[in-house]
C-alpha positions in Angstrom: 25.4 -22.7 50.3 24.9 -21.9 46.7 27.4 -20.5 44.4 26.8 -16.9 43.4 29.2 -17.3 40.5 29.1 -20.5 38.3 31.5 -21.0 35.5 31.3 -24.1 32.9 31.8 -24.2 29.0 30.0 -23.8 26.3 30.4 -24.4 22.6 34.2 -24.4 23.5 33.8 -20.6 25.3 33.9 -20.0 29.1 30.8 -18.9 30.5 30.2 -16.9 33.9 27.1 -17.2 35.3 25.9 -14.8 38.4 23.3 -14.9 40.5 20.5 -12.4 40.6 21.9 -10.6 44.1 25.0 -10.2 42.3 24.1 -8.6 39.3 21.7 -6.5 40.8 23.9 -5.2 43.4 26.7 -4.5 40.8 23.6 -3.2 38.0 22.3 -0.3 41.2 25.4 0.5 42.2 26.7 1.5 38.4 23.1 3.6 38.4 23.5 5.0 41.8 27.3 6.1 40.8 25.7 7.8 37.4 22.8 9.3 38.9 24.9 10.5 42.0 27.3 12.0 39.2 24.9 13.6 37.3 22.9 15.1 40.4 26.4 16.5 41.7 27.4 17.7 38.5 23.9 20.2 38.2 24.1 21.2 41.8 28.2 22.2 41.5 27.0 24.5 37.9 23.9 25.8 39.6 26.2 26.7 42.6 28.8 28.2 40.4 26.3 30.3 38.1 24.8 31.6 41.5 28.5 32.3 42.8 29.1 34.1 39.4 26.2 36.5 39.2 26.4 37.3 43.2 30.4 38.3 42.3 29.1 40.4 39.5 26.6 41.8 40.8 28.8 42.9 44.2 31.4 44.4 41.3 28.3 46.8 40.0 27.0 47.7 43.6 29.2 47.4 45.4 
């Protein structure tokens, strides 16, 4: 089995190479987290606006 993470020195610096499988997993996790956060924020904002409209409507018309 090959290593998923490979470290070596280059020009005096420690370099970490990450296999594409891990890199893609990390990238997709971050992308999905951001996407879901934005989606949930928009969804909750719309729900709150609708709820406030319903409350105001109920106050006005009983």
